[in-house]
C-alpha positions as CSV (number, residue, x, y, z in Angstrom):
1,X,-13.3,-7.4,8.5
2,X,-12.8,-5.4,5.3
3,X,-9.3,-3.9,5.1
4,X,-8.3,-1.6,2.2
5,X,-5.2,0.1,0.9
6,X,-5.3,3.2,-1.3
7,X,-2.5,5.3,-2.6
8,X,-4.5,8.5,-2.6
9,X,-1.8,10.7,-4.3
10,X,-2.6,13.9,-2.4
11,X,-5.2,13.4,0.4
12,X,-6.3,17.1,0.5
13,X,-6.5,17.4,-3.3
14,X,-8.5,14.2,-3.6
15,X,-10.4,14.3,-0.3
16,X,-13.8,14.3,-2.1
17,X,-12.8,11.2,-4.0
18,X,-11.7,9.5,-0.8
19,X,-14.9,10.5,1.1
20,X,-17.1,9.3,-1.7
21,X,-15.4,5.9,-1.8
22,X,-15.5,5.5,2.0
23,X,-19.2,6.2,2.0
24,X,-19.8,3.6,-0.7
25,X,-17.5,0.9,0.4
26,X,-17.5,1.3,4.2
27,X,-14.2,-0.5,4.8
28,X,-13.3,-1.2,8.4
29,X,-9.7,-0.2,8.0
30,X,-8.0,1.8,5.3
31,X,-4.2,2.2,4.8
32,X,-3.4,5.4,2.9
33,X,-0.2,6.3,1.1
34,X,1.3,9.4,-0.6
35,X,-0.6,11.8,1.5
36,X,1.5,14.8,0.3
37,X,0.4,16.6,3.4
38,X,2.4,17.6,6.5
39,X,1.3,16.5,10.0
40,X,-0.8,19.6,10.6
41,X,-2.6,19.5,7.2
42,X,-4.0,16.0,7.6
43,X,-7.9,16.2,7.3
44,X,-8.6,14.6,10.6
45,X,-11.9,16.5,11.2
46,X,-13.3,15.6,7.8
47,X,-12.5,11.9,8.3
48,X,-13.9,12.0,11.8
49,X,-17.2,13.3,10.5
50,X,-17.2,10.4,8.0
51,X,-16.9,8.0,10.9
52,X,-13.2,7.2,10.8
53,X,-10.5,7.6,13.5
54,X,-7.0,8.0,12.2
55,X,-3.3,7.9,12.9
56,X,-0.9,9.3,10.4
57,X,2.7,10.3,9.7
58,X,2.6,13.3,7.4
59,X,5.2,14.8,5.1
60,X,5.1,17.2,2.1
61,X,6.2,16.3,-1.4
62,X,5.7,12.6,-2.2
63,X,5.4,10.8,1.1
64,X,3.1,10.4,4.1
65,X,1.1,7.4,5.3
66,X,-2.0,6.8,7.4
67,X,-4.3,4.2,8.9
68,X,-8.0,4.8,9.3
69,X,-10.5,2.8,11.3
70,X,-14.3,2.9,11.0
71,X,-15.9,3.8,14.3
72,X,-12.6,3.3,16.2
73,X,-9.3,4.8,17.0
74,X,-6.3,2.8,15.7
75,X,-3.8,2.1,18.4
76,X,-0.5,3.5,17.1
77,X,2.5,1.1,17.5
78,X,5.1,2.5,15.1
79,X,5.7,5.6,12.9
80,X,8.8,4.5,11.1
81,X,10.4,1.5,9.7
82,X,13.3,0.4,12.0
83,X,16.8,-0.2,10.8
84,X,18.0,3.3,9.8
85,X,17.7,6.1,12.3
86,X,18.8,8.7,9.7
87,X,15.9,7.9,7.4
88,X,13.4,10.8,7.7
89,X,11.0,9.8,4.9
90,X,7.5,9.1,6.1
91,X,6.9,5.7,4.5
92,X,5.7,3.4,7.2
93,X,3.1,3.5,10.0
94,X,1.8,0.6,12.1
95,X,-1.3,0.3,14.3
96,X,-3.5,-2.3,16.0
97,X,-7.2,-2.4,14.9
98,X,-9.7,-5.0,15.9
99,X,-7.0,-7.4,17.2
100,X,-4.9,-7.2,14.0
101,X,-1.6,-5.4,13.6
102,X,-1.7,-3.4,10.4
103,X,1.0,-1.5,8.6
104,X,0.6,1.1,5.8
105,X,3.6,1.0,3.5
106,X,4.8,3.4,0.9
107,X,8.0,1.9,-0.5
108,X,10.5,4.1,-2.5
109,X,9.9,4.3,-6.2
110,X,13.7,3.9,-7.0
111,X,13.9,5.8,-10.3
112,X,16.1,6.6,-12.0
113,X,18.1,3.4,-11.8
114,X,20.8,2.5,-11.4
115,X,21.7,5.2,-8.8
116,X,21.3,6.3,-5.2
117,X,17.5,6.3,-5.4
118,X,17.4,2.7,-6.5
119,X,20.0,1.7,-3.8
120,X,17.8,3.4,-1.2
121,X,14.8,1.4,-2.5
122,X,16.5,-1.9,-2.2
123,X,17.9,-1.1,1.3
124,X,14.5,0.1,2.4
125,X,12.8,-3.1,1.2
126,X,15.5,-5.2,2.9
127,X,14.7,-3.3,6.2
128,X,11.1,-4.2,5.6
129,X,12.0,-7.8,5.2
130,X,13.8,-7.9,8.5
131,X,11.0,-6.1,10.3
132,X,8.5,-8.4,8.7
133,X,10.5,-11.4,10.0
134,X,10.4,-10.0,13.6
135,X,6.6,-9.4,13.3
136,X,6.0,-12.9,12.0
137,X,8.1,-14.4,14.9
138,X,5.9,-12.6,17.4
139,X,2.9,-14.8,16.4
140,X,0.6,-11.8,16.1
141,X,-1.9,-11.5,13.2
142,X,-0.2,-9.0,10.9
143,X,-1.3,-7.4,7.6
144,X,1.4,-5.5,5.7
145,X,-0.6,-3.4,3.2
146,X,0.4,-0.6,0.8
147,X,2.2,0.5,-2.3
148,X,5.4,-1.6,-2.5
149,X,6.4,0.0,-5.8
150,X,7.4,-3.5,-7.1
151,X,5.8,-5.4,-10.0
152,X,6.4,-8.9,-8.7
153,X,6.1,-10.8,-12.0
154,X,5.4,-10.2,-15.7
155,X,1.8,-11.3,-14.9
156,X,1.5,-8.1,-12.9
157,X,2.1,-5.7,-15.7
158,X,0.5,-5.2,-19.1
159,X,2.5,-6.6,-22.0
160,X,5.0,-3.9,-22.7
161,X,8.7,-3.1,-23.2
162,X,8.2,0.6,-22.1
163,X,9.0,-0.2,-18.5
164,X,12.1,-2.3,-19.2
165,X,14.5,0.2,-17.5
166,X,12.0,1.2,-14.7
167,X,13.0,0.5,-11.1
168,X,9.5,-1.1,-10.5
169,X,10.4,-4.2,-12.6
170,X,14.1,-4.7,-12.1
171,X,15.2,-8.2,-11.0
172,X,16.8,-6.9,-7.8
173,X,13.5,-5.3,-6.7
174,X,11.6,-8.4,-7.6
175,X,14.1,-10.6,-5.7
176,X,13.8,-8.6,-2.5
177,X,10.0,-8.6,-2.7
178,X,10.1,-12.4,-3.2
179,X,12.4,-12.6,-0.1
180,X,9.9,-10.6,2.0
181,X,7.1,-12.9,1.0
182,X,9.3,-16.0,1.5
183,X,7.5,-19.1,2.6
184,X,5.7,-17.5,5.5
185,X,3.7,-14.6,4.1
186,X,0.6,-14.8,1.8
187,X,0.2,-12.4,-1.1
188,X,-3.5,-12.0,-0.6
189,X,-4.5,-10.8,-4.1
190,X,-2.5,-13.5,-5.8
191,X,-3.9,-16.2,-3.4
192,X,-7.5,-15.3,-4.4
193,X,-6.7,-14.6,-8.1
194,X,-4.0,-17.0,-9.2
195,X,-3.0,-16.6,-12.8
196,X,-5.2,-13.5,-13.4
197,X,-3.9,-10.2,-14.6
198,X,-4.7,-7.7,-11.8
199,X,-3.7,-4.1,-12.0
200,X,-3.8,-1.4,-9.2
201,X,-2.0,1.5,-10.9
202,X,-2.4,3.1,-14.3
203,X,-0.1,6.0,-15.2
204,X,-1.7,9.2,-16.3
205,X,0.4,9.3,-19.4
206,X,-0.1,7.7,-22.8
207,X,-3.8,6.9,-22.2
208,X,-2.7,4.0,-20.0
209,X,-6.0,4.0,-18.1
210,X,-8.0,4.0,-21.3
211,X,-6.0,1.1,-22.7
212,X,-6.0,-0.8,-19.4
213,X,-2.2,-0.6,-19.4
214,X,-1.7,-1.2,-15.7
215,X,0.6,-2.5,-13.1
216,X,0.1,-4.3,-9.8
217,X,2.1,-2.2,-7.3
218,X,-0.2,-2.4,-4.2
219,X,-0.1,-5.6,-2.2
220,X,-1.4,-7.2,1.0
221,X,1.0,-9.6,2.8
222,X,-0.6,-11.7,5.5
223,X,1.2,-13.4,8.4
224,X,0.5,-17.1,9.0
225,X,-1.6,-16.3,12.0
226,X,-4.1,-14.4,9.9
227,X,-3.8,-15.9,6.4
228,X,-6.3,-18.6,7.2
229,X,-9.0,-15.9,7.7
230,X,-8.7,-14.6,4.1
231,X,-12.1,-14.9,2.4
232,X,-11.8,-12.6,-0.6
233,X,-9.6,-9.9,-2.2
234,X,-9.9,-7.5,-5.1
235,X,-9.4,-4.1,-6.7
236,X,-12.0,-1.3,-6.8
237,X,-11.0,-0.5,-10.4
238,X,-13.9,1.8,-11.2
239,X,-12.6,4.3,-8.7
240,X,-9.6,5.0,-11.0
241,X,-11.9,6.1,-13.8
242,X,-13.6,8.9,-11.8
243,X,-13.0,12.6,-12.3
244,X,-9.8,13.8,-10.5
245,X,-8.9,10.2,-9.5
246,X,-5.6,9.0,-8.1
247,X,-3.5,7.0,-10.5
248,X,-4.0,4.1,-8.1
249,X,-7.2,2.2,-7.4
250,X,-8.2,1.0,-3.9
251,X,-7.2,-2.6,-3.1
252,X,-9.0,-4.6,-0.5
253,X,-9.1,-7.9,1.4
254,X,-11.9,-9.5,3.5
255,X,-11.0,-11.5,6.6
256,X,-13.5,-13.8,8.2
């Protein structure tokens, strides 16, 4: 079972990029983030013609998440992260596909920090921690995939001081991510590639792609009941270098 996560950074603006990659890679499940499309503008028909069923929670501006399944319809289980009924940002969706419960996550960026946006980021991630705990206790095989907007360690960012004040690398954000992972969840990319510099995001500015000045923001966390099935994981880095590409590359895991 090949599961991928891809911050597409505007699904309609980059639909041709997405369809090209889907045709090449043929993932069984895809978690998408940053749709930048409202509910009615999601390209359901185009994806259906490509062989994918979909569930999505759309929203204009920077948000929106979706889950695609090849040759199947995802069984929608949740369209929002619990814990704050006043939160209207479309950042979490959850569905069952092939006997696995899968979440597509787009955590808040948190900049500028300090300030209310960073406070919201930390509170949102703590809500995710609590929900992840409930999912783990259920015993179900769970995959929490997406753009967490956290660089977990210095190994996950190119050597630089330019991000020192960025919300993505702050100790508080790293600490709550570490608490989410805890002793129970498996960071799939790091499990397969310990000690290796892996990047999933390259900013458009300052030739960061050309210099391979990247960050690892996109993560797969696996519950204990599915972690033993992890066979491989990686980043389709070449996709980032294509014309009109998202600033993120697709990330994937393979379950046996």
